[in-house]
Residue, then its C-alpha position, 0 to 999 in steps of 0.5 A: m085814942g084820938a083821930a091823930q093818933l089813929m092816923v099815925l098808927f095806920l101810917a106806921v102799919a102801912a109803912a111796915a107792910a110796904t117794907a115787908a113787901g119790899a123785902g120779899a114777903r110770900p103771897s097768900e096763894v100761888a096759882v098752878g095749872a093742870l091740863f089733861t083729859f079728865d075722862s081717860t085711863i090716865g086722866r082719871a087716875a091723875r086727877l085724883a092724885i093731883e088733888l090729893a097732892v095739892d091737899d098734902v102740900n097745903a097741909d105741910r107747913t114745911v113747904l110753901a109756909g103761909t102760901k096756899m097752892n091754888l090748882i086750876s085744872g083744864d080738860t083737854n078732852c084728847s084734842g089738840f085744839l081744845g088743849t090749846v084753848e085750855a092752855l091759853q085760858l090758864m095763862e090768863k090766870n097768871v099760873v106760875a107752872v102747868i102740870g100736864p098735858q098727858s098727850s104728847g101731841i098736845g104737849h108739842v102745841i102747848s110747849h110753843v105757848v109756854n116758851e113764849l110766856h116763860v111758864p114751865l110745863l111739867s108733863f107726867a104722861a107725855t113720853d114722846p122723845t121728840l119733846a126735847a129741851s133743845e126745842y122746848p126749853y120750858f118743857l120738863r118731863t116728870t115721867i120716863s121718856d119713851y126713849f128708854q122704854m124703846h131701849a127696853v123693848a130692843s133689849i127684849v128682842d135681842y135677848y130672844q135673838w129676833k132680828q125683825v119686828t113689826a111696829i103697830f102704832v097710833d099715827d100721831d106725835y106720840g106713836r111716831g116719836g116712839v117708833s122712831a126711838l124704837g128703830d134707833a134702839l133696834a139698830e144698836k142691837r143689829a135688828r130692825i123694824s121690817y114693817k110699820a103699821a100706822i093706825p089713825p087716832n080713834s080708828d074703828t074696828d074696821a080700820i084696825n082690821d085692815v091694818l092687821v090684815r096687812v101686818n099678817m101678810m108680813e114675815s115678822r111675827i114680833m109685834v110691838v104695839h105702841v098706841n093710846p090706852d083708851t082704844g088700844l084693847n080693840i087691837f087685840s080683839v081684832a087680832n084674836k078674830l084674825h087668829m093672830m093670838a095663836s102660837g108663833y106670834v109674839w106681842i110686846v106692848t108698851d106701858w099703856l096696856a099696864a095702865v089699862l090693866d092697873s086702872s081696871g081695878s078688881r073688875d074683870l076685863k071682858d076681853m082678858s082672853d084676848i091678851q093672854g101671852l103678851i109681854i107688857l112693860r110697866p114703869y118700875i116704882p119701888e115699894s115704900d111706906t109712903k107709897k103704901k099709905f098713898i095707895s090706901k088714901w087714894s083708894d079710900v077717897a076714890r071709894n067715897k067719890s064713887i070713882t071706879s077706875g083704879l090707880n096706875s103708874y101715871g097717877f104716881y108721877a102726877y102726884d110727884s109732879v105737884w110736889v116738884v112744883a111746890r118745892a120749886i116755888d118754895h125755893f123760888l120764894s125763899s130766895g126773895q123772888q117775887i111772882n110778877f107778870s108783865k105784858d108782852p108788847r107783841l101780843r095785842d088784839s086785832n080790830g074786832s078780835s075777841l081772842h083777848l090775847s092782850t090778857l096773856n102775860i109773861f111770867d117774869g120769874g119763869e127762867l129762875m123758876l125753871q132753874q129751881l125745877l131742874l135742881t129738884n132732888f127728893t124722894g117721892l112716891t116713884g123713888p128718887v126725883q132728880f133730873d140729869s143733864d138731858r132733863n130726864l128722870i134718873r134711874p129709868s127702869y121698867e117691870i116686864l110682865n107676862v099676861g096669863s089666864s089668871g092675870s099678869r106675872l112679873i118675869g123680870y126688870w129692865s133698867n138703864y143701869s144693868g139691862l135685863s135682870v130678874d133682880d130688883p133694880e134697887i138691888l142692882y144699883q148697889k152693885p157695879p153695872n153689868t150689861s154683858t150678854s151673859a148677865q141678861r136674864l128673864h124668867d120663862v114666858v108663856w107665849p100666845g097659844d099657851s106655848t112655852a117654846t120661844p117662837k122663832g119670830w117670823v114666817f114666810p110672808n103670806n102676801g101672795q108674792p113669791l120670793r124674787v130670786g136673781v140668777p146669773n146667766k153666765a156665758s160658760f160653766k153651765q153646769l153651775v147655773s144656766a138659764g133656759t132649761g129646767p122646770d123653772n127655766v133655770s138649772g145647774y148645780c147651784i139651783d139644785v142645791f137651793n131647791a133641795a134646801i127650800k124643800l127642807l124648810p118647815y113652810p112653803v116658799p114660792c120662788q120666782f127666778i129672775i134671769i140676770g145677764d144675756g148669756k154672752k158675757n158674765p154678769k158681775n156677781g157684785d152687781i147682783v148682790n147689790m140688787v139684793v141690798a137695794n131690795s130689787l131682789d129678795a135673794a141671789v142664787g148662783d156662784f156667789a163667793i162669800v167675801p168680806n166686802k159683800s158679807k158686810i152688806a148682805e146676809f149669806t147662807q152657810p157655804f154649800i161648796e168650797s171655792g178657794l182660788v188656785i192657779v192653772a198653767p199649761v204643761k208639756q210632756a218631758s222629752s226622754s234621752a239616753w242620758a236621762f238617768l243622770k238628770p236626777f242629780t246636778l253635776e255638782m251633786w254627782c261630783v260631791t257624792g262620788a268624792l264622798f264615796i271614795f273618802v268613806g272607803v278610805v276612812v273605813w280602810v284606815l280604821e280596819h287595816r290593822t285589825n281586819e284581814e279582809f282589808r290587808g294584802s298587797p297595795r294593789q289589792q288594798v286599793l281595789t278593796i277601798f273602791w269595791f267596798s265604798f261603791s258596793t255600799m250603794f247597793f248594800s252588797h259589800r262583802e267585807n265585815t267591819v270589826s273595829a268599833l270606829g269602823r262600824f260606827v262610820l259604816i252605820i252613818w254612811l249606810f244611812v246617807v246611802l239610803i237617803i241618796n238612793s231613795s232621792y235618786t229613785a224618786s227623782l228619776t221616776s218623776i223625770l221619766t213620767v211627769q209633765q213639765l210646766a211650760t211657763g215656769i209658774t210654780g205657785i202664787d209667789s212666782l206668779i206675782s214676781s213675774a211680769l207675765p199676763i194673768g187670766y181671770q173670769s169676768g164678773k168674779f171677785t178675782k180681779n179686785y182680789l189680785i189687785q188689792e191683796f197682791n198689788i198686781p197691776e191691772s194691766r197684767l190682768v186679762a178678763l176671760n168668759t168661756m172655757q174656750e177662751y181659757a184654753d186659747a189664752l193658755n195655749r197662746g201663752p204670753k208670747g202669742g198674746g195669751v196668758a201665762a196662767i189663770v187664777d180662778e176658783i176650784p169649782y170652775v177649774e174642776i170643770f175646765l180640767s175635765y175638758y182640757c187635760n193639757f193644763r194643771i193646777v200648780g201650787q197650793e190653794f191660796t184662799k179659803e172661801g165658799w159659795g153661799f146664797a145671798f139675802q137681804r141683811d138680817s134675813p131670817l130665811a138665810e138662817d133657816l136655809s143655812t140649817a137646811i144646807l147643813q142637813l143636806s150635807e149630813s144626809g149626803q144629798l149635797q154630795r150626791i148633787h155635786d157628783e151628778w153635776f161634776a160626774r165627768s172624769s177630770c184630768s189629774s190635778d195633783d200638782s205633785d206630778v208637775g214640774a219635777t226638778r233636779l236635785g242639787l247639793g243644796s238639798f243634801w249638804g247638811l247630810f254630807l257635812m254630818c257624815a264628813l264630820i263623823c269620819v274626821f272624828a273617827l280618824v282623829v280618835f284612831f290616830i290618837r290611839i295609834c300615837w299612844q300605842y306607838s309611844q308605848y311600843s318604843k319604850s318597851q323596845a330596849a327590854d328586848e336586847p340579849v343579856v351578856a356577862d362580860a365587862a363590855a356588855i356590862a358597860a354597854a348596859a350601863a350606857a343604855v340605862e343612862r340613855q333611858r334616863r335622858p328624854k328619848r326622841l320618837g322614831s322616824f316617820k317611816d318607823l311610824i308608818q311601818f308601825v301603823d301597817k303592822k297588825e294590831e294583834e302582832v303589836r300587842r304580842t310584842m309589847k307583852r313579850r317585852s314587858s315580860d323580858k323586862d321583868n325577868q331582867a329586873a329579877 
C-alpha cells in the first residue's frame, strides 16, 4: 500500500472516529469519588463494600458497557476541615459524583462545594434530617434519615406510655439535628424531651461523667442516646459506674450501637455487661439471596485482607450507593449526553495563592445526572431503592433489639407504614396500613437490672432542689388554705390532703411552699396556674377548680373534693295568721274543689237513688244526703254504701282524687307553717339570669368568667367579694341597699359560709360539676402518682376524715326543699280534676241510656195491665186498643219520665214482670 493510500485510510478512520464521538460515544472510564473516614466503625465496613461494588459494576456488561468506573477515595479522618480539603481535591479530578461522606457535619460543608460545581453527593451514612434538598439540592441521602429513626423512638416511648425523656447526644450537626427531630416526633405523641444532655465530640470519660451526673439528677429515667459509634460505648461504661444501668432506668439507643455490635464480629466486647437491657434500633434490611451472597463474599475478602471489623448496615447502603451512581451514569450516557466540565469564571486564584481554585470545574451535565439519580428504581441489597418526593428512600423501617447477657434479640419492628409490630415489614406491606394503638405490639423486654416489669420512667429529681409549691394566701376561708400557721408556714384542708398524698408516694418529695398573695385580697387562681405553666412554680396547691381552659395548659390531679357552683340567697321566716289554713290552695283551687265535691255527690245520688234505700226519702233528706256524702268522703268517713256498679266505679275514682288533695293540702300547709321564704324571689339559676339584680362572686375565682361566658350575664351585674363578712353584708343589704340579690360560689365555700350565717340558704340545684385538684406542669408524672395517692386516701377513708376535721362546725340546713314554699293552684291538679269529671259524665250517660231503655220497655208493657170484659163494648174497645198498638206510639210526658226515674228499680222490674205474665195469659 502506498503512502497516499495510507493517508486516505488514516483520514477515513479519523473521520469515522470524529463522527462516532459526535454521536455520543461512551468514554473509556468515568471518575467517581468516595469520601469517608477509613479507620472508623462505619468506614471500615463501607470501604470494602464500595470496592466490591465497583468491581461488580465493572464486571457487569449490562451496566456501563464499555466504560470503566474509576473510584477515587478520600479519607476525611472525622474532620470537617480535612473533609473539605479532600472534597476539593476530588473535584480537581473531574468526578461526576461523590459517594459519602459518612459524617453529617462534613456533609453540611461539602454540600456547599458540590452545589457550586453541580456534582451530586450521595451519602450512605449522613442521617441528619437538616441535610434537606431545599437547602442542598445536590445532596442525596441513600440511607434512612434520622427523621424516621426518631419517629421510631417516639413510637416506643408512646407504646410504654412514658411522657418525658432525657436526650443524650453528641454536640454536632448529627446530634443536634437528630434531637430536634426527636422533639418534634415526641410532641406528636404528647411527650417531650425534659432534659438535653450535650456531649462535646471526642470527649474523655471525665467530661462524659460530668454530663451523666447532671442527667442522673433529673426526674426522667428514659435515656435516648444519639452519639457517634466510635466513642459511644464510653457512655455506658461511665453510666454503669454511676449505677445508672440498674433497675428503673431505660436506655433507648439509635442505630449507631447496632453498627458497633455488628462490626464487632465474633469478638466478645469487653464491655458487653455495660449494655445489658438496652433497646437498640437497627435499619431493617430484608433477607434475600443477593444479600447472603454478598455477606459471604465480603467475609471472604475481609478474611483475605485481614480485616477484623465486621459488616454493618452502613456497608449495605454503601454498596447500593455505588450501584445507584452506576445506573444513573449508564442512563446518562445512553441518552447521548457527554461528560464535560467547564471553568467557573468566579473561581480564580488570588495573587500568590497556592489553593489552585482555578482547577475546580463545573460538571456541565450535573443537573441531568441528578435527575437520573432521582429516577433510580431497582432492588438492591437493602431492598427497593427508590426515592420519594422528599428525596428519602421509600419504606423506611427498623429492627428493634433488646440486648441481653448472651447478645441481642429481636423484639419487634418499626416501619413508617404500620408503626410498631412483631411481624416482618415485608409481610405488612402486603396488607392495608394500620397504625392504630391497638395494633402496636412488641415482644417482652428485659430491662436493665434484669427486670421484666416495665419501668415507670421517672423518679423525683435528685438535684437537691425541693418541689416549688405555690399556695394562695386568701383573705377568707382559712379552713381551706391559710398562711402563717402550721409546720410549713401553711395549713388548711387542701394542705393536709396534699401532705397526706405526698406521704403515700414510694419516694421522698421535699417541698417548699411559696406563699402567693398578701392575705388582704384573694389572689387570682388563674395567675398561679400560669406561674406553674411558666415554670416559675413546680406545683400549685389550694382551692384550684379543674376547669377546661386551665386543664389544657396544666396537668391536674384527680379531684379531692367536689366543688360545683350553687346559689346562696337570703331567706326570711314566714309570718303566721289565723287564716293560715287557707293558704295551701289558691282561691280558684278552693272554688273548683268545692264544686267538684258537690258535683260528685250529685252524680253518686243519681246513680244510687233507684237502687239504694240510703239515698231515698223526702226531698230535704235527699239534699242533706248529697252534701253529707260528698264532703264526708274528704275524711273517708261516709256511712252510705254504694250498691250500683256505676256508683262504686265513680266513688273509687273520687276517693283517689280526695287522697291526692288531702296529701297535697297537708304537705303545703306544713311547709307554709314551718319553712322560710326567699327574700328576693330567686329560686334557681334560671330566675337569677332572667332578673336584673346584682350577683356576688368570690374574687379571684373562675366564677366571674363562667357567668359571663356561659350565661351572658353583663359584667355590670357582678360584684366581687373577698370575705365571709362581705358576703353576709352584701346579702343583708340586698339590691335596694347596694348589696346583692344572691351569691354564686362553689359548694365548699358555701358550706363554710352557712356554718356561720344561718339566715341564708342554697336555692335551686347545683348547676356545674367541677372538682378541686393540684396543678402541675403539663405531662408531669408527679401528677399521675399523686392522683393514685388521692384515690388511696379516698378508699381508706382518710380523705373523709380530713374533710370532717376542717368542716366539723355544725352548719345550717342547706336543703332547698324548705325554702320558698308556694301555694298550690289549679294548674297542679287540672288533669286530675278533668279525669274525674269525665268519668262522672261517662257514668251519667251510661245511666240515662239504661233508664231510657227501661222506660221504653215499661211503656210497651203498660197495655197488658187492662181488665178483660165480655160484652161487645169491651170487645170493641179491645179492638181499638189493638189498632192503636199497631200505630207508632209516643213516649209518655217528661213528667212521666221523672216519675219513672224516681221509682225504685226493684218495683219497676216487678211491674214489668207482672205485665208480661198477664199479657201471656190474655194471649192464651
